[in-house]
C-alpha positions as CSV (number, residue, x, y, z in Angstrom):
1,M,-13.6,85.7,64.2
2,K,-16.9,83.8,64.2
3,K,-17.0,83.9,60.4
4,Y,-13.7,82.3,60.2
5,V,-14.5,79.6,62.8
6,W,-17.7,78.7,60.7
7,W,-15.8,78.3,57.6
8,S,-13.1,76.4,59.2
9,T,-15.8,73.9,60.4
10,I,-17.2,73.7,57.0
11,V,-13.9,72.8,55.3
12,A,-13.1,70.3,58.1
13,I,-16.6,68.5,57.5
14,I,-15.7,68.6,53.7
15,L,-12.5,67.0,54.1
16,I,-14.0,64.3,56.5
17,V,-16.7,63.3,54.2
18,G,-14.3,63.6,51.2
19,A,-12.0,61.0,52.9
20,F,-14.8,58.7,53.7
21,L,-15.9,58.7,50.0
22,L,-12.4,58.1,48.9
23,G,-12.2,55.2,51.2
24,R,-15.6,53.8,50.6
25,F,-15.6,53.9,46.5
26,V,-11.9,54.5,45.4
27,F,-10.3,52.1,48.1
28,P,-13.3,49.6,49.0
29,N,-11.0,47.3,50.4
30,G,-8.9,49.7,52.6
31,G,-6.2,49.7,49.8
32,L,-5.8,46.1,50.0
33,A,-5.3,44.2,46.6
34,T,-8.5,42.7,45.4
35,L,-8.6,39.0,45.7
36,P,-9.5,36.6,43.0
37,K,-12.3,34.3,43.9
38,P,-10.6,30.6,44.8
39,E,-10.3,28.6,41.7
40,I,-8.7,25.2,41.6
41,A,-5.8,24.7,39.0
42,E,-5.8,22.2,36.6
43,G,-4.2,18.8,36.3
44,Q,-2.3,17.3,39.2
45,R,-2.0,20.5,41.1
46,G,-5.7,20.8,41.0
47,E,-6.0,17.4,42.6
48,L,-3.9,18.5,45.4
49,G,-6.4,21.7,45.7
50,I,-3.8,24.4,44.7
51,D,-5.4,27.6,43.7
52,K,-5.0,28.9,40.0
53,N,-4.5,32.6,40.8
54,V,-3.2,32.9,44.3
55,N,-0.2,30.4,44.5
56,E,3.6,30.3,44.9
57,E,4.3,32.5,42.0
58,T,1.8,35.3,43.1
59,I,1.6,35.1,46.8
60,D,4.0,37.9,47.3
61,S,1.3,40.2,46.0
62,Y,-1.1,39.1,48.8
63,L,1.3,39.3,51.8
64,G,0.8,41.5,54.9
65,R,-2.8,41.8,54.7
66,S,-4.8,42.7,57.7
67,D,-7.8,40.8,56.8
68,A,-5.8,37.8,56.4
69,V,-4.0,35.0,58.2
70,Y,-0.9,32.9,56.9
71,R,-0.6,29.2,57.8
72,D,2.4,27.0,56.8
73,M,1.0,23.2,57.5
74,R,4.4,21.4,57.5
75,M,6.1,19.7,60.3
76,L,9.7,20.9,61.3
77,V,10.8,17.2,60.9
78,D,8.5,15.0,59.0
79,P,8.8,11.0,59.3
80,G,7.6,10.9,55.6
81,N,10.2,10.2,52.9
82,Y,9.5,13.6,51.2
83,E,13.0,13.4,49.5
84,A,11.6,10.5,47.3
85,V,9.3,12.9,45.7
86,G,11.8,15.8,45.3
87,G,10.9,17.6,48.4
88,D,12.5,17.8,52.0
89,S,11.4,16.1,55.0
90,M,12.9,18.7,57.1
91,L,11.4,22.3,56.9
92,S,14.1,23.9,54.9
93,G,12.6,27.5,54.6
94,F,9.4,29.5,54.5
95,V,7.7,32.4,53.3
96,N,7.9,35.4,55.4
97,G,4.6,36.0,57.3
98,F,3.5,32.5,57.4
99,T,3.3,30.7,60.7
100,V,3.7,27.1,60.9
101,V,0.8,24.9,62.2
102,P,1.6,21.2,61.4
103,F,-1.4,19.6,59.7
104,P,-0.5,16.0,61.1
105,Y,-1.1,17.6,64.3
106,V,-4.3,18.8,63.5
107,A,-5.8,15.6,62.0
108,N,-4.6,12.2,60.8
109,V,-3.0,12.0,57.3
110,S,-4.2,9.8,54.5
111,G,-3.7,9.6,50.9
112,L,0.0,10.3,50.9
113,P,2.0,9.2,47.5
114,E,3.1,5.6,48.0
115,E,6.8,6.7,47.8
116,V,6.5,8.9,50.8
117,G,5.3,6.1,53.2
118,N,3.9,7.2,56.6
119,T,4.0,10.4,58.2
120,Y,3.2,11.3,61.8
121,T,0.8,9.0,63.6
122,G,0.4,10.3,67.0
123,T,-1.9,12.6,68.7
124,T,-4.1,14.9,66.7
125,L,-6.8,17.5,67.5
126,F,-9.4,15.9,65.1
127,R,-9.8,12.3,63.7
128,Q,-10.9,12.0,60.1
129,H,-13.0,8.9,59.4
130,S,-13.4,6.8,56.1
131,D,-16.8,8.2,55.7
132,G,-15.5,11.7,55.5
133,S,-16.8,12.9,58.7
134,I,-14.5,14.6,61.5
135,T,-14.9,14.3,65.2
136,P,-12.8,16.0,67.9
137,N,-10.5,14.3,70.1
138,Y,-10.3,17.0,72.6
139,E,-13.0,19.5,74.1
140,E,-10.7,22.1,73.3
141,S,-10.1,21.0,69.8
142,M,-12.6,23.5,68.0
143,D,-11.6,26.3,70.3
144,I,-8.1,26.1,69.1
145,L,-9.0,25.6,65.3
146,E,-11.0,28.7,65.5
147,A,-8.3,30.6,67.0
148,L,-5.7,29.6,64.6
149,F,-8.0,29.7,61.6
150,P,-10.3,32.5,62.2
151,K,-13.6,32.3,60.2
152,D,-13.7,36.2,59.9
153,K,-10.3,36.3,58.0
154,V,-9.0,35.2,54.6
155,I,-6.8,32.1,55.1
156,F,-3.8,31.6,53.2
157,L,-2.5,27.7,53.4
158,M,0.9,26.5,52.2
159,C,3.2,23.5,52.7
160,G,5.8,21.6,50.8
161,G,4.3,20.4,47.9
162,G,0.5,21.4,48.3
163,G,-0.9,18.5,49.9
164,Y,-0.9,19.3,53.6
165,A,-2.5,22.8,52.6
166,G,-5.2,21.1,50.5
167,M,-6.1,18.6,53.3
168,M,-6.4,21.6,55.7
169,K,-8.7,23.5,53.5
170,N,-10.9,20.3,53.1
171,L,-10.9,19.9,56.9
172,L,-12.0,23.4,57.5
173,V,-14.6,23.3,54.8
174,T,-16.1,20.2,56.3
175,L,-16.3,21.8,59.6
176,G,-18.3,24.8,58.5
177,W,-15.7,27.3,57.2
178,D,-16.3,29.4,54.1
179,E,-14.3,27.9,51.2
180,T,-14.6,31.2,49.3
181,K,-12.2,32.8,52.0
182,I,-9.6,30.0,52.2
183,Y,-6.6,29.6,49.7
184,D,-4.3,26.8,49.1
185,V,-1.4,28.6,47.9
186,G,0.5,25.3,47.1
187,G,4.3,24.2,48.1
188,Y,7.2,26.3,49.4
189,W,9.3,23.9,47.4
190,F,8.3,25.7,44.2
191,Y,8.4,29.4,45.5
192,N,10.9,31.8,44.1
193,G,9.7,35.0,45.5
194,N,11.3,37.8,47.3
195,N,10.1,36.9,50.8
196,N,12.1,33.6,51.4
197,V,13.2,32.9,55.0
198,E,16.0,29.9,54.4
199,V,16.3,27.7,57.4
200,K,18.7,25.1,55.8
201,R,22.1,26.1,55.5
202,T,25.7,24.5,55.3
203,N,27.9,25.3,58.3
204,G,31.8,26.0,58.2
205,N,32.4,22.2,58.5
206,D,30.3,21.4,55.1
207,E,27.5,20.1,57.4
208,I,23.8,20.8,56.7
209,V,22.2,22.4,59.7
210,Y,18.4,23.6,60.0
211,D,18.0,26.9,62.2
212,F,14.6,25.9,63.6
213,Y,14.6,29.0,65.6
214,K,13.8,31.2,62.8
215,V,10.6,29.4,62.4
216,P,7.5,31.1,63.9
217,M,5.4,28.1,65.0
218,Y,2.2,27.4,66.9
219,N,2.9,24.6,69.5
220,I,0.1,22.7,70.6
221,D,0.3,21.1,74.1
222,F,-1.6,18.0,74.1
223,S,-0.8,17.5,77.7
224,S,-3.0,20.3,78.6
225,L,-6.1,19.5,76.9
226,T,-9.1,17.4,78.0
227,E,-9.4,14.2,76.1
228,I,-13.0,13.2,74.9
229,R,-13.6,9.6,75.8
């Protein structure tokens, strides 16, 4: 009996060590797909900051990671005329797994195409200045940013065409985030994958309606924050 218990203990130890080695060397990322290092695309997409390898065409391969967060930077209803550049000023859909955190609520927007005009110009967590510096508007601004965009996670950013996502990446990097862990995935308008959640639809009266109740979104309650004067 003692011999049986002894051998059972040895076998158990071997199995535990084997499982550890398998996880350590065969599946070094816990079974997660290895991410390519961020690399900016060429041409106009590169000017927006869209990644060459992790983008609208490939994002399905990187969804559902435990080491990552997924953020869509659009507003539900954007004052900008994005129809003028082939987009949608209303959030018409999103990639399943992404949570909406509108960039225009994070910081003031500049550099939009002339055809789009002006977007939201109201209250923001941060102020971007012409010299490239960024200052918080509220005492809680940085805490909120770190909660929504954890520094210890890979961060996937998306929007309509890739612009807001690129702006968000630039802001995070300027404020000290690791740029090698942030991907501008590009624009939902160009997504044809298998995880599309449609928000825009036509009802029985042939009217266009938007089911915004489907959209997971972080609501920033500015009224509860302490303004820096």
